[in-house]
Backbone as CSV, one residue per row, in Angstrom:
resi,resn,N_x,N_y,N_z,CA_x,CA_y,CA_z,C_x,C_y,C_z
1,UNK,-6.452,-127.834,-65.949,-6.020,-127.070,-64.906,-6.534,-126.926,-64.127
2,UNK,-6.336,-127.485,-62.763,-6.637,-127.176,-61.531,-6.480,-125.608,-60.655
3,UNK,-7.385,-125.250,-60.097,-7.776,-123.711,-59.504,-5.837,-123.507,-59.020
4,UNK,-4.948,-122.676,-59.231,-4.205,-122.203,-58.746,-3.651,-121.351,-56.915
5,UNK,-2.561,-121.929,-56.682,-2.438,-122.063,-55.442,-2.794,-120.656,-54.624
6,UNK,-2.571,-119.262,-56.014,-2.488,-117.889,-55.405,-3.740,-117.629,-54.920
7,UNK,-4.149,-116.541,-54.266,-5.564,-116.582,-53.782,-6.107,-115.433,-54.742
8,UNK,-5.226,-114.930,-55.391,-6.159,-113.459,-56.140,-5.306,-114.084,-57.535
9,UNK,-6.244,-113.902,-58.965,-5.501,-113.863,-59.935,-6.169,-112.536,-60.457
10,UNK,-5.685,-111.847,-61.441,-5.877,-110.685,-62.042,-5.491,-110.874,-63.454
11,UNK,-7.093,-110.735,-64.017,-7.407,-111.438,-65.357,-8.991,-111.512,-65.684
12,UNK,-9.464,-111.782,-66.729,-10.897,-111.648,-67.618,-11.429,-113.010,-66.593
13,UNK,-12.337,-112.727,-65.846,-12.791,-114.070,-64.694,-13.327,-115.550,-66.138
14,UNK,-14.042,-115.373,-67.064,-14.300,-116.301,-67.843,-13.719,-117.270,-68.721
15,UNK,-12.263,-116.885,-69.053,-11.217,-118.143,-69.568,-10.436,-118.157,-68.624
16,UNK,-10.317,-117.934,-67.502,-9.866,-118.437,-66.587,-10.513,-119.307,-65.816
17,UNK,-11.514,-119.695,-65.544,-12.840,-120.145,-64.997,-12.838,-121.362,-66.130
18,UNK,-12.936,-120.827,-66.969,-12.931,-122.480,-68.467,-11.534,-123.223,-67.982
19,UNK,-10.646,-122.290,-67.653,-9.699,-123.587,-67.649,-9.348,-124.141,-66.196
20,UNK,-10.082,-124.394,-65.446,-10.618,-125.025,-63.955,-11.461,-126.204,-64.620
21,UNK,-10.966,-127.184,-63.046,-11.459,-128.370,-63.213,-12.416,-128.226,-62.409
22,UNK,-14.068,-129.249,-62.711,-14.770,-129.500,-62.376,-15.066,-129.475,-60.978
23,UNK,-16.336,-129.115,-59.899,-16.377,-129.142,-58.765,-15.079,-128.835,-57.890
24,UNK,-14.449,-127.883,-57.880,-12.902,-127.659,-57.482,-13.548,-126.974,-55.751
25,UNK,-14.380,-126.073,-56.054,-14.899,-125.155,-54.877,-16.132,-125.689,-54.236
26,UNK,-16.432,-125.265,-53.243,-17.458,-125.769,-52.616,-18.766,-124.658,-52.180
27,UNK,-17.979,-123.341,-52.461,-19.171,-122.550,-52.904,-18.724,-120.965,-53.331
28,UNK,-19.317,-120.320,-54.233,-19.148,-119.238,-54.532,-20.144,-118.266,-54.407
29,UNK,-19.438,-117.089,-53.810,-20.350,-115.971,-53.273,-19.373,-114.635,-53.725
30,UNK,-20.249,-114.092,-54.927,-19.892,-112.901,-55.484,-21.214,-112.153,-56.023
31,UNK,-20.601,-110.693,-56.665,-21.304,-110.098,-56.464,-20.635,-108.835,-58.073
32,UNK,-20.733,-109.307,-58.521,-20.573,-108.379,-60.188,-20.742,-107.243,-60.899
33,UNK,-19.951,-106.671,-61.531,-20.568,-105.046,-61.926,-21.646,-105.289,-62.404
34,UNK,-22.739,-104.124,-62.301,-24.196,-104.496,-62.038,-24.329,-103.595,-63.749
35,UNK,-23.424,-103.248,-64.937,-23.581,-102.640,-65.701,-24.406,-101.616,-65.519
36,UNK,-24.229,-100.561,-64.841,-25.138,-99.319,-64.564,-25.967,-98.554,-65.727
37,UNK,-27.325,-97.876,-65.449,-27.129,-97.347,-66.645,-27.010,-95.977,-66.480
38,UNK,-25.742,-95.293,-66.328,-25.455,-94.208,-65.975,-25.484,-92.841,-66.884
39,UNK,-25.983,-92.615,-67.542,-26.722,-91.363,-68.274,-27.814,-90.748,-67.395
40,UNK,-27.399,-89.445,-67.231,-28.560,-88.814,-66.023,-28.323,-89.463,-64.971
41,UNK,-27.860,-90.219,-64.328,-27.942,-90.279,-63.189,-27.584,-89.408,-62.037
42,UNK,-27.556,-89.404,-61.096,-26.675,-88.501,-59.670,-27.985,-87.438,-59.931
43,UNK,-29.081,-87.553,-59.816,-30.290,-86.722,-59.856,-30.563,-85.406,-61.017
44,UNK,-30.203,-86.211,-62.064,-30.860,-85.661,-63.743,-29.753,-84.956,-64.383
45,UNK,-30.094,-84.443,-65.378,-28.742,-83.984,-66.444,-28.252,-82.740,-65.878
46,UNK,-29.256,-81.678,-64.965,-28.630,-80.808,-64.665,-28.138,-80.612,-63.216
47,UNK,-28.147,-81.918,-62.149,-27.915,-81.860,-60.878,-26.689,-82.342,-60.518
48,UNK,-26.207,-82.186,-59.832,-24.618,-82.573,-59.099,-24.757,-83.593,-58.230
49,UNK,-24.249,-83.989,-58.273,-24.116,-85.835,-56.651,-22.200,-85.707,-56.514
50,UNK,-21.939,-84.883,-56.098,-20.405,-84.830,-55.928,-19.607,-86.459,-55.573
51,UNK,-20.903,-87.376,-54.727,-20.420,-87.929,-53.655,-20.611,-89.425,-54.949
52,UNK,-21.651,-88.984,-55.938,-21.912,-89.928,-56.922,-20.864,-90.027,-58.148
53,UNK,-20.679,-88.419,-58.208,-19.360,-88.301,-59.315,-17.696,-88.889,-58.645
54,UNK,-17.809,-88.848,-57.377,-15.946,-89.529,-57.218,-16.482,-91.283,-57.112
55,UNK,-17.283,-91.965,-56.951,-17.632,-92.776,-57.199,-17.671,-93.529,-58.528
56,UNK,-17.953,-92.562,-59.485,-18.537,-93.415,-61.079,-16.975,-93.184,-61.331
57,UNK,-15.973,-92.935,-60.812,-14.332,-92.543,-61.432,-13.541,-93.485,-61.165
58,UNK,-14.218,-94.683,-60.177,-13.488,-95.666,-59.349,-14.294,-96.572,-59.595
59,UNK,-15.575,-97.049,-60.530,-15.972,-97.944,-61.209,-15.349,-98.891,-62.359
60,UNK,-16.036,-100.276,-62.499,-15.521,-100.991,-63.658,-15.778,-99.574,-64.627
61,UNK,-15.037,-100.048,-66.365,-15.565,-100.227,-67.630,-17.000,-100.777,-67.527
62,UNK,-18.452,-100.081,-67.241,-19.369,-100.657,-66.884,-20.203,-100.165,-67.881
63,UNK,-20.377,-100.338,-68.686,-21.404,-100.054,-70.334,-21.664,-100.521,-70.899
64,UNK,-21.783,-101.838,-70.900,-21.366,-102.536,-71.869,-23.112,-102.626,-72.928
65,UNK,-23.370,-102.708,-73.785,-24.722,-103.026,-74.426,-25.123,-104.254,-73.828
66,UNK,-26.558,-104.014,-73.224,-27.021,-104.664,-72.182,-27.352,-106.252,-72.516
67,UNK,-27.443,-106.846,-74.109,-27.514,-107.855,-74.173,-25.903,-108.935,-74.083
68,UNK,-25.270,-107.957,-74.820,-24.151,-108.408,-74.984,-23.765,-108.681,-72.794
69,UNK,-23.748,-107.702,-71.959,-23.437,-107.817,-70.724,-24.570,-109.049,-70.241
70,UNK,-25.204,-109.053,-70.547,-26.138,-110.497,-69.726,-26.024,-111.793,-70.668
71,UNK,-25.719,-111.609,-71.788,-24.690,-113.179,-72.229,-23.626,-112.963,-71.416
72,UNK,-23.044,-112.203,-71.111,-21.567,-112.613,-70.424,-21.637,-112.684,-69.391
73,UNK,-22.657,-112.251,-68.512,-23.442,-113.103,-67.279,-23.361,-114.058,-66.985
74,UNK,-24.542,-114.838,-67.980,-24.550,-115.836,-68.043,-23.957,-117.066,-68.764
75,UNK,-22.451,-116.740,-69.554,-21.413,-117.585,-69.286,-21.126,-117.694,-68.103
76,UNK,-20.561,-116.330,-67.302,-19.514,-116.389,-66.379,-20.307,-117.493,-65.167
77,UNK,-22.012,-116.821,-64.958,-22.607,-118.143,-64.089,-22.897,-119.648,-64.256
78,UNK,-22.610,-120.207,-65.943,-22.642,-121.263,-66.005,-21.259,-121.829,-65.623
79,UNK,-19.936,-120.986,-65.624,-18.565,-122.031,-65.811,-18.688,-121.698,-63.783
80,UNK,-19.323,-120.600,-62.921,-18.973,-120.665,-61.681,-19.778,-121.995,-61.161
81,UNK,-21.247,-121.995,-61.978,-21.816,-123.665,-61.569,-21.166,-124.567,-61.765
82,UNK,-20.230,-124.842,-62.806,-19.524,-126.178,-63.306,-18.318,-125.909,-62.149
83,UNK,-17.662,-125.453,-61.944,-16.641,-125.238,-61.007,-16.877,-125.444,-59.000
84,UNK,-17.744,-125.396,-59.283,-18.675,-125.293,-57.445,-19.557,-126.278,-57.487
85,UNK,-18.893,-127.499,-56.953,-19.643,-128.564,-56.339,-20.994,-128.342,-55.266
86,UNK,-21.067,-127.414,-54.918,-22.243,-126.533,-54.106,-23.199,-125.194,-54.677
87,UNK,-23.219,-124.553,-54.014,-24.849,-123.468,-54.591,-23.280,-122.227,-54.613
88,UNK,-23.703,-121.537,-55.714,-23.790,-120.492,-56.271,-24.198,-119.132,-55.959
89,UNK,-23.794,-118.555,-55.001,-24.565,-117.103,-54.189,-24.203,-115.923,-55.028
90,UNK,-25.136,-115.617,-55.658,-25.139,-114.180,-56.419,-25.587,-112.970,-56.592
91,UNK,-25.152,-111.723,-55.717,-25.812,-110.496,-55.954,-26.106,-109.929,-57.034
92,UNK,-27.518,-109.159,-57.081,-27.793,-108.427,-58.056,-28.551,-107.218,-57.944
93,UNK,-29.071,-106.596,-58.696,-30.432,-105.402,-58.254,-30.866,-105.322,-59.436
94,UNK,-32.348,-104.959,-59.523,-33.254,-104.248,-60.722,-32.863,-103.170,-60.934
95,UNK,-32.423,-102.924,-62.126,-32.712,-101.601,-63.049,-33.349,-101.174,-63.080
96,UNK,-33.693,-100.077,-63.029,-34.859,-98.948,-63.770,-34.490,-97.918,-64.610
97,UNK,-34.638,-98.244,-65.699,-34.406,-97.346,-67.115,-35.581,-96.795,-67.813
98,UNK,-36.430,-96.886,-67.301,-37.574,-96.111,-68.089,-37.568,-94.456,-69.105
99,UNK,-36.654,-93.767,-67.920,-37.276,-92.611,-68.849,-35.940,-92.983,-69.773
100,UNK,-34.567,-92.814,-69.403,-33.648,-93.551,-70.391,-33.295,-94.351,-71.272
101,UNK,-33.895,-95.481,-71.069,-34.295,-96.491,-72.347,-35.407,-97.411,-71.948
102,UNK,-36.459,-96.892,-71.724,-37.724,-97.329,-72.047,-37.842,-99.021,-71.184
103,UNK,-37.022,-99.806,-70.216,-37.266,-100.902,-69.871,-36.770,-101.045,-68.498
104,UNK,-36.776,-101.583,-67.980,-36.386,-101.825,-66.439,-35.000,-103.490,-66.985
105,UNK,-34.552,-103.908,-66.150,-33.302,-104.922,-66.056,-34.055,-105.920,-64.670
106,UNK,-33.984,-106.853,-64.687,-34.391,-107.661,-63.868,-33.000,-108.978,-63.530
107,UNK,-32.577,-109.162,-62.395,-31.727,-110.449,-62.851,-32.114,-111.998,-63.387
108,UNK,-33.579,-111.887,-63.052,-34.132,-113.312,-64.126,-34.107,-112.743,-65.467
109,UNK,-33.723,-112.260,-66.170,-34.229,-112.145,-67.534,-32.592,-113.166,-68.191
110,UNK,-31.279,-113.153,-67.194,-30.697,-114.044,-67.285,-30.272,-114.969,-66.851
111,UNK,-31.391,-114.846,-65.192,-30.703,-116.488,-64.157,-32.115,-117.044,-64.425
112,UNK,-32.887,-117.044,-65.446,-34.135,-118.013,-64.762,-34.128,-119.280,-65.139
113,UNK,-33.348,-119.293,-66.563,-32.372,-120.734,-67.075,-31.983,-121.393,-65.998
114,UNK,-31.460,-120.834,-64.771,-30.279,-121.758,-63.654,-31.214,-122.330,-62.762
115,UNK,-30.681,-123.586,-62.477,-31.150,-124.320,-60.740,-31.419,-123.122,-59.716
116,UNK,-32.178,-122.044,-59.763,-32.337,-121.263,-58.514,-32.935,-122.310,-57.818
117,UNK,-32.218,-121.981,-56.296,-32.689,-122.872,-55.102,-33.224,-122.124,-54.054
118,UNK,-32.880,-120.876,-54.074,-32.834,-119.589,-53.400,-32.888,-118.068,-53.637
119,UNK,-34.382,-117.228,-53.732,-33.894,-115.890,-54.142,-34.207,-114.895,-52.663
120,UNK,-33.258,-114.269,-51.814,-32.768,-113.557,-50.742,-32.904,-112.738,-51.097
121,UNK,-33.890,-111.413,-50.650,-33.656,-109.933,-50.316,-32.486,-109.429,-49.519
122,UNK,-31.951,-108.901,-49.941,-31.466,-108.183,-49.311,-31.749,-106.690,-49.086
123,UNK,-31.939,-106.290,-47.351,-32.460,-105.061,-47.054,-31.377,-104.231,-46.775
124,UNK,-31.036,-103.248,-47.714,-29.898,-102.561,-47.009,-30.394,-101.799,-46.569
125,UNK,-31.300,-101.665,-45.668,-31.554,-100.348,-44.545,-31.538,-98.852,-44.678
126,UNK,-31.668,-98.642,-46.216,-31.633,-97.443,-46.683,-30.805,-97.551,-48.126
127,UNK,-31.299,-96.392,-48.716,-30.591,-96.385,-50.332,-30.596,-94.504,-50.918
128,UNK,-30.818,-94.567,-52.249,-30.412,-93.351,-52.706,-31.361,-93.568,-53.997
129,UNK,-31.600,-92.644,-54.675,-32.798,-92.026,-55.668,-33.392,-91.638,-55.503
130,UNK,-33.712,-90.850,-53.917,-35.241,-90.099,-53.837,-36.057,-89.359,-55.048
131,UNK,-34.876,-88.694,-55.516,-35.205,-87.373,-56.286,-35.852,-87.866,-58.000
132,UNK,-36.056,-89.346,-57.881,-36.386,-90.195,-59.196,-37.801,-90.610,-59.814
133,UNK,-38.559,-89.442,-58.372,-40.267,-89.893,-58.442,-40.748,-91.158,-57.989
134,UNK,-39.241,-92.142,-57.191,-39.957,-93.006,-56.662,-39.232,-93.631,-55.802
135,UNK,-40.408,-94.210,-55.292,-39.964,-95.204,-53.976,-38.271,-95.374,-53.710
136,UNK,-37.389,-94.880,-52.237,-36.117,-95.738,-52.578,-35.664,-96.824,-52.730
137,UNK,-34.957,-97.173,-53.725,-34.465,-98.352,-53.815,-33.018,-98.747,-52.247
138,UNK,-33.982,-99.466,-51.762,-32.989,-100.287,-50.608,-33.022,-101.302,-50.367
139,UNK,-32.882,-102.639,-52.014,-33.103,-104.101,-51.670,-32.192,-104.334,-53.158
140,UNK,-31.807,-105.514,-52.630,-31.206,-105.984,-53.933,-31.213,-107.997,-53.392
141,UNK,-30.798,-108.577,-55.195,-31.029,-109.505,-54.641,-29.720,-110.382,-54.776
142,UNK,-30.012,-111.882,-53.701,-29.155,-112.333,-53.492,-29.295,-113.674,-53.642
143,UNK,-29.165,-114.866,-55.218,-29.398,-115.700,-55.421,-29.118,-117.118,-55.601
144,UNK,-29.800,-118.072,-54.865,-28.984,-119.178,-54.356,-28.950,-120.040,-55.616
145,UNK,-27.762,-119.853,-56.510,-28.119,-121.070,-57.391,-27.537,-122.593,-57.472
146,UNK,-28.160,-123.344,-57.718,-27.732,-124.844,-57.363,-28.104,-125.364,-55.407
147,UNK,-28.442,-126.384,-55.248,-28.482,-127.180,-54.113,-27.567,-127.362,-53.829
148,UNK,-27.204,-126.654,-52.747,-26.039,-126.889,-51.403,-25.968,-128.993,-51.113
149,UNK,-24.452,-128.590,-50.762,-23.666,-129.853,-50.774,-24.045,-130.716,-49.296
150,UNK,-24.054,-129.197,-48.114,-23.694,-129.594,-47.121,-24.551,-128.299,-46.362
151,UNK,-25.205,-128.183,-45.417,-26.216,-127.554,-44.657,-26.211,-127.212,-43.068
152,UNK,-25.277,-126.720,-42.926,-25.642,-126.019,-41.561,-26.041,-125.090,-40.877
153,UNK,-27.063,-125.219,-40.974,-28.056,-123.651,-40.700,-28.479,-124.193,-39.085
154,UNK,-28.417,-123.559,-38.333,-28.553,-123.534,-36.377,-29.350,-122.562,-36.427
155,UNK,-28.951,-120.911,-37.091,-29.788,-119.452,-36.268,-31.074,-119.685,-37.696
156,UNK,-31.562,-120.342,-38.316,-33.366,-120.000,-38.428,-32.737,-118.344,-39.632
157,UNK,-32.106,-118.214,-40.422,-32.077,-117.104,-41.264,-33.837,-117.153,-42.348
158,UNK,-34.077,-116.047,-42.738,-35.453,-115.970,-43.507,-35.135,-115.994,-44.908
159,UNK,-35.674,-115.288,-45.742,-35.463,-114.827,-47.153,-35.015,-113.665,-47.248
160,UNK,-35.151,-112.531,-46.165,-35.338,-111.560,-45.875,-34.138,-111.034,-44.997
161,UNK,-32.924,-110.867,-45.817,-31.785,-110.285,-44.732,-31.419,-109.016,-44.886
162,UNK,-31.838,-108.473,-43.679,-31.495,-106.618,-42.747,-30.310,-106.581,-42.562
163,UNK,-29.645,-105.840,-43.731,-28.205,-106.194,-43.134,-27.157,-104.513,-43.348
164,UNK,-27.112,-103.589,-42.788,-27.037,-102.431,-43.655,-25.520,-102.047,-44.852
165,UNK,-25.385,-101.423,-45.834,-25.050,-101.717,-46.683,-23.575,-100.121,-46.037
166,UNK,-22.746,-101.132,-45.761,-21.785,-99.308,-45.039,-20.815,-99.325,-45.496
167,UNK,-20.895,-97.766,-46.344,-19.775,-97.552,-47.369,-18.463,-97.716,-46.528
168,UNK,-17.561,-98.163,-47.621,-16.316,-98.101,-47.529,-14.697,-97.390,-48.031
169,UNK,-14.208,-97.061,-47.955,-13.130,-96.271,-49.004,-12.074,-97.115,-49.789
170,UNK,-12.326,-98.071,-49.971,-11.882,-98.725,-51.143,-12.271,-99.423,-52.012
171,UNK,-13.629,-99.203,-51.741,-14.574,-100.051,-53.198,-16.082,-98.978,-53.239
172,UNK,-16.496,-98.455,-54.338,-17.994,-97.646,-54.275,-18.884,-98.317,-54.088
173,UNK,-18.704,-100.131,-54.214,-19.945,-100.492,-54.048,-19.449,-101.063,-52.606
174,UNK,-20.801,-101.140,-52.080,-20.941,-101.924,-50.198,-21.621,-103.669,-51.275
175,UNK,-20.367,-104.164,-49.733,-20.231,-105.635,-50.138,-20.382,-106.759,-48.435
176,UNK,-21.190,-106.138,-47.871,-21.267,-106.417,-46.166,-20.490,-108.311,-45.680
177,UNK,-19.985,-107.671,-45.461,-19.518,-109.020,-44.347,-19.977,-109.674,-43.883
178,UNK,-21.115,-109.601,-43.587,-22.282,-110.185,-42.823,-22.813,-110.847,-43.591
179,UNK,-23.210,-110.033,-44.712,-24.081,-111.197,-45.840,-23.733,-112.054,-46.563
180,UNK,-21.930,-111.933,-46.773,-20.527,-112.713,-47.218,-21.266,-114.485,-45.779
181,UNK,-20.693,-113.874,-44.808,-21.040,-114.989,-43.653,-22.251,-115.768,-44.104
182,UNK,-23.170,-115.226,-44.421,-24.681,-115.872,-44.033,-24.885,-117.073,-45.397
183,UNK,-23.790,-117.027,-46.381,-23.312,-117.589,-47.627,-22.936,-118.832,-46.874
184,UNK,-21.531,-118.115,-46.695,-20.651,-119.272,-46.655,-21.008,-120.221,-45.155
185,UNK,-21.084,-119.827,-44.131,-21.195,-120.591,-42.428,-21.925,-121.536,-42.837
186,UNK,-23.268,-121.852,-43.521,-24.382,-123.150,-43.673,-24.043,-123.722,-44.674
187,UNK,-23.110,-123.144,-46.018,-23.055,-124.156,-47.176,-21.452,-124.918,-47.551
188,UNK,-20.395,-124.617,-46.420,-19.018,-125.007,-46.015,-18.643,-125.458,-45.038
189,UNK,-17.550,-125.922,-44.792,-16.987,-126.559,-43.334,-15.682,-126.023,-43.445
190,UNK,-14.845,-125.730,-42.753,-13.644,-125.508,-42.926,-12.523,-126.048,-43.488
191,UNK,-11.398,-125.127,-44.489,-10.911,-125.992,-45.742,-11.212,-126.368,-46.346
192,UNK,-12.976,-125.701,-46.934,-13.455,-126.118,-47.698,-12.994,-124.740,-48.968
193,UNK,-12.967,-124.658,-50.285,-12.457,-123.563,-50.761,-14.315,-122.698,-51.668
194,UNK,-13.810,-121.675,-51.631,-14.765,-120.229,-51.930,-13.866,-119.216,-53.015
195,UNK,-14.827,-119.269,-53.899,-14.873,-118.742,-55.065,-15.288,-117.448,-54.705
196,UNK,-14.994,-116.409,-55.751,-15.062,-114.995,-56.170,-14.372,-114.066,-57.286
197,UNK,-14.989,-114.647,-58.743,-14.389,-114.337,-59.817,-15.030,-112.787,-60.106
198,UNK,-15.794,-112.162,-59.354,-15.358,-110.450,-59.663,-14.937,-110.139,-57.792
199,UNK,-13.706,-110.332,-57.510,-13.423,-110.119,-56.045,-13.787,-108.601,-55.745
200,UNK,-13.231,-107.685,-56.258,-13.059,-106.816,-55.702,-12.035,-106.108,-54.872
201,UNK,-12.658,-105.742,-53.246,-11.582,-105.582,-52.686,-11.731,-106.727,-51.817
202,UNK,-12.017,-108.106,-51.872,-11.441,-109.082,-51.521,-12.608,-109.188,-49.853
203,UNK,-13.821,-108.789,-49.961,-14.862,-109.344,-49.198,-15.105,-110.779,-48.919
204,UNK,-15.323,-111.456,-49.584,-15.530,-112.795,-49.903,-14.198,-113.508,-49.510
205,UNK,-13.189,-112.788,-49.665,-11.919,-113.833,-48.986,-11.660,-113.563,-47.996
206,UNK,-12.027,-112.063,-47.492,-11.545,-112.139,-45.719,-12.422,-112.335,-45.157
207,UNK,-13.531,-113.022,-45.096,-14.377,-113.737,-44.263,-14.470,-115.204,-44.511
208,UNK,-13.625,-115.905,-45.743,-13.864,-116.504,-45.736,-12.479,-117.353,-45.225
209,UNK,-11.083,-116.047,-44.899,-10.221,-116.588,-44.347,-10.522,-116.722,-42.751
210,UNK,-11.099,-115.180,-42.231,-11.485,-115.243,-40.799,-12.224,-116.879,-40.907
211,UNK,-13.269,-117.395,-41.241,-14.168,-118.478,-41.049,-12.885,-119.736,-41.150
212,UNK,-11.523,-119.684,-41.832,-11.106,-121.046,-42.109,-11.479,-121.329,-43.233
213,UNK,-11.799,-121.134,-43.683,-12.376,-121.668,-45.552,-10.971,-121.257,-46.651
214,UNK,-10.450,-121.774,-47.601,-9.493,-121.136,-48.321,-9.850,-120.597,-49.555
215,UNK,-9.893,-119.787,-49.781,-10.520,-119.102,-51.135,-9.055,-118.056,-52.169
216,UNK,-10.284,-118.165,-53.788,-9.377,-117.805,-54.480,-10.605,-117.013,-54.797
217,UNK,-10.083,-115.588,-55.326,-10.302,-114.621,-56.276,-10.002,-114.208,-57.510
218,UNK,-10.411,-113.623,-57.922,-10.470,-113.017,-59.237,-10.932,-111.607,-60.056
219,UNK,-10.332,-110.665,-60.634,-10.985,-110.045,-60.864,-10.160,-109.103,-61.579
220,UNK,-10.437,-108.307,-62.943,-9.959,-107.908,-64.186,-8.624,-106.350,-63.416
221,UNK,-9.397,-106.515,-62.585,-8.394,-104.694,-62.203,-7.093,-104.931,-61.343
222,UNK,-6.193,-104.827,-61.702,-5.076,-104.392,-60.879,-4.635,-104.212,-59.378
223,UNK,-5.535,-103.033,-59.598,-5.470,-102.072,-58.548,-6.281,-102.627,-57.240
224,UNK,-7.614,-103.544,-57.970,-8.232,-104.358,-56.768,-7.747,-105.383,-56.497
225,UNK,-6.860,-106.057,-57.487,-6.148,-107.349,-56.842,-5.217,-107.296,-56.445
226,UNK,-4.727,-105.958,-56.167,-3.601,-105.537,-55.170,-4.024,-105.209,-53.599
227,UNK,-5.068,-104.571,-53.647,-5.693,-104.329,-52.344,-6.327,-105.301,-51.864
228,UNK,-7.065,-106.190,-52.660,-7.609,-108.233,-52.354,-6.574,-108.036,-51.193
229,UNK,-5.395,-108.451,-52.071,-3.923,-108.843,-51.587,-3.527,-108.760,-50.684
230,UNK,-3.541,-107.041,-49.862,-3.058,-106.982,-49.066,-4.197,-107.077,-47.847
231,UNK,-5.353,-106.778,-48.272,-6.597,-107.355,-47.121,-6.591,-108.467,-46.745
232,UNK,-6.251,-109.405,-47.807,-6.235,-111.120,-47.165,-5.267,-110.906,-46.590
233,UNK,-3.510,-109.809,-46.776,-2.517,-110.163,-45.817,-2.306,-109.680,-44.042
234,UNK,-3.411,-109.077,-44.375,-3.961,-108.075,-42.936,-4.759,-109.356,-41.960
235,UNK,-5.528,-110.156,-42.412,-6.284,-111.518,-41.798,-5.574,-111.899,-41.369
236,UNK,-4.428,-112.811,-42.257,-3.479,-113.663,-42.376,-2.851,-113.399,-41.302
C-alpha cells in the first residue's frame, strides 16, 4: 500500500505506517505526545493553575506506563525511518519526575539505538515550572534521525534554535512554524512529500504546503484531524 492521497488520516499511526511503502516520504517532522507526568503538576497538590487545568482537558490520553510508551515510540520511529527516504525530525523533551517517580525520562532512553545524525536544542525563550525548586525548563530537543539525501542550507543554522513557543488556541502544545520550516527547507525540494504521524493542528502540513511540498498527516483524534483539514484548506 502506498500513502493515501488524502492529506489527513484519522487513526492509530503505527498500523497505518506499517501499511505504507518504503521511502515514500522525503522527510518526517513530528512532535509526539510526551506522556507527561501529570500527578501533582501545576504547582503541587494544593496549588491551582487554571491555564494548566484548561490545557490538560484537551491533551491526548497521555498517561501510558512509561515502559509501554517508550516501546510504542520506538516502534513508531522505526516505521517513520522505513517510510522516509531522508531524515526524521523528532521533537521531545526531558521530563523530570524525581519527587513523583524517582527518575527522569530522557528522549535518548528510547532513541539511542537509532541513527541520530544531529541533536538540536530548541530554546523556547521562556518556560514554566519555576515553583519546583528547579531552574525554569525552557528547552526541548529536536533529533534529526537518519542522514539527509538532500541538503540545501544557505543560512547556516547552528544546533541551537532560539524560536519562541507562541501559544495558540487550537492546541495546548506549541509547535512553531519556524521550527518546522528549518527542518523542511534544507532537506526537501518543492513537490517532495512530508509526513507527520502526530499532526495535531497540522503545523507541519501548513508549513509544507506553504513551501510547495506535499503532506500527509495522521492523528488518532477526530477533532484534531478536522482541525488540520480546515487549517490546510485555509493554506490552499
